[in-house]
N, C-alpha and C positions, 0 to 999 in steps of 0.2 A: 272668622275667616282670617287667613294669614296674608299679610301684604308681601308681595314679591315684586322684584323688578325683572322684566323680561327684556333682554337686549338682543336685537337681531343685527348681528355684526355686518351681514351682507349689505344692509341698507343704512347702517349707522343709525338705526331707529330704536329708541327706548320707550317703553310704555309701562305705566303703573297698572298692575292688575291685582285683583283680589281673588284669592283662591276661593272659588264659589263655595260658600258655607264651609270653609275649611279652617279649623282651628290648628294652631301650631302643634305638630307632633311632639309628644312628650312621653318618653319611655317611662319616666318616674310616675306619671299619672296612671299609666296602666298597671303599675306595680301595686297601686292602692286598691285595685279592683280584684275581688276574689277570683282565683284561678278557674273555679267552676263557671263563673260568669263569662270569663274570657273564652273558655272552651265552647260555651253555648254560642257566643258571638261568632267565633270562627266556624262553628258548625252550620251557621246560617249563611256563610259565604261572605262575611264582612271582615275587614281588617281588625285584628285584636290589638293593634298598636295605637297608642295615644288615646285610649278610651277614657272618658271622664264621666262622673256621675252628673245627672241632670234631673230637673223636675220630671218625674214620671218614668224615669228609666236611666239609660246610658247613652251618651252621645258618641257616635262612632263615625269615622270617615269625615269628621268635621261638622256636618250639618244634618246627620241622620239620627233620629232618636228612636232607640229600640226599647219597647216596654217589656215588662216581665212576661206579658202574654206573647209578644213576638218571640222571645227567647225560648218559650216552652213549646211553641208551635213546631210540628214536624212536617216538613214539606215532602211531597211524594213525587214531584215532577222529575223526569229524567231528561228534560230538554236542554240541559246546559250545553253551551257552546263556548269554548275558549278560543278567542281569535284576537282581533285588534281592537278597534273602537266601534263596535256594533251597538245597536240600541238594546237595552236590557230592561226587563221588568223584574219585579220581585215575585216571590211565591204568593204575595198578598195583592189582591186586586179588589176593586169595588164591585159588588154584586147587586142583584135586584134591579137590573137594567130593564128598560130605560128609567132614569131617575134624575131629579134635580138636586144638586148639591148647593146648599146655601152657604154664603161666606159673609162674615161680619168683621168689623174693624173696631178697635178700642180707642181710636184716635180720630180727631177732626183735622189733622194735618192735611192740607189741601192736596199735596202731591201724592200722599198715600191713597187718598180717595180716588184720584184720577188714575193712579197706577193700578189699583185693584180693579177698577172698571176696565182698564185696558187689558189686563191679564185675563179677565173674564171674557172680554170681547174676542180675544185670540182663540180661546178654547171654543166658545159658542159658534164662531164662524166656521168651524169644521163639521158642524151638525153631527156630533158624536152622540152615543147613547147615554152619555152623561152631559148634563148642562149645568151651568153655574149661575147663581143669582145672588147679588149682594143684598143683605138685609141688615136691619138694626137689631140691637140686643146681643145677648151672649149665649143664645140657645141654637146658634147656627151649627151646621155640620162641620165647618172649618172656621175657627176664630183666629184672626190675625191679631196678635198681641205685640205691642211695642214696649220696649224697655230700653234703658240707657245703661251701658256698662263699658268702661274703658277696657276693651279686650279685642282679640283678633277675630271674634265671631260676628259675622254679618247677619246670619239668620239660621234657623234650624226647623226641621219638621220630622215627622215619623212616617211610617207606612200604614196602609189599611189594616184593620183588625181582622182576625180570623173569621169574624162574623160577617165580613164584607162591607164594613163601613169605612169611609176615608178617615185618615188620621185627623184628629179634631183641632189641632193647634199649629200655627206657624208663629215663631218668635222672631221678631225683627229688631235689630239693635240700632236705635236712633243715634248712637255715637257715630255711625257711618251714614245713616240715612236722615240727614238734616233736611229742613224745608227747601234747601237750594239744590238738592239732588234732582236730576232730570227725570221726568216721568217715565220715559222709555227704559232707562237704566233700572229704575226701581220696579217697573212692571215686569222686566225680564227676570229679576230675582224672585219676585212673588210668583210668577208663572213656574219658575224652576222649583220652588218649594211646594207649590200645588202639585207639581209632577210627582214629587216624593209622596205626598199625601194620598195620591191615587195609585201609587205602586211602581213608579219608574226610578231606576238607578241612573248613575252617571253614565253617559255614553262612552266616556274614556275610562270606564271601570277597570280595564286591564292594564292601562298605562296612562296615569295622570299627567305624565310629562308632555303629552300631546297638547293639552290646553294650558298646563301650568308651567312648563319648562322644567329645567333641572333634570335630576336623575329619574329614570323610569320607576314608577311606584305602582304596584298592583294593589288595589283596594281590598282584595280578599282572595284566598286560595282554596277554600274548602268547598264541600260538596253541593250546597244548595244556595239559592238566594239571588242568582243573577242569570235569568233565563233569557236567552237570545230571542228577539222578536223576528220571525221570518219576514223576509223581504227588505230588511234594512241592510245597510252597507257592511261589508266585511273589512273595509278599510276605514281610514279616518273620516269621521262624520263632521265635517267643518261647519261651524256656525250653529250646531245643535243647541237647543234651549236647555239640555241636560248635561252639557259639558261641565266638568268640575271647576273650571276657572272662568271668572268673569271680571267685571270692572264696575266702578262707580263713576267713571268719567262721563261727561255730558253726551258724548257721541256713542256710548255703548248701547247696543240694542240687538237682541236675538229673537226676532219673530220665528215662528215655526218654519223649518226647512222642509223640503219635500220628503226627506227621510223621516223627520219628526212626524209629519202628517201620516206617513205610512205606519209608523209605530203606534200612534194614537188611534188611528182607524182600525188597526188590527186588534188592539186590546179592547177598545170601546166603540 
């Protein structure tokens, strides 16, 4: 994730924000990726700028991992809506509903355990057709893996497979998420990454400046991969758990808004 300062001149207020799962855009990095791959990424509806190689595939839009299977999948939906900051899902969703998705951790760091339990609680409180359960071991449906790297990346995850399973790994960088990070701030990021694992895109997909500030940035301009969820706002969706920018401050917290709940209930 990229660290940025957002200054609201009207109130003389400055806040330190983290671009939710957003790595610094680097044109040179994309140049190292084969053009065929960049074309496939664009064809799926994702930005082909700043693409980097990652374990299992390619990291796009900062925190989204696209596997080779994702890139080869051809979506058939024609439900695309280009508007402002609506809720979006991908062409990949979890199938075989109702089902329980197990989640494991590779760390005993206390705030990670509490934050994972809180993220799970938030989802399960909605009584969706997917439920989440934290388990031990490494054979869970979603494995939260911690690592330490001096970089701008907070965390990353991928989208469900074409076979209807959730993406199986969330990578969280303990360079940012130390034992002192507040549970709600960490839980919000974990819930955000779980959102990607079950098929949700950023709610400010069409204009990252809504939550990130700076110039307007469209995460993707091509034909598929960002399907509007009926019933969600056509204007800015303030406070959504899937906004592109967040924070590691102790007061940061984004439980599900009413629009988030509409999106989750529509899909699941």
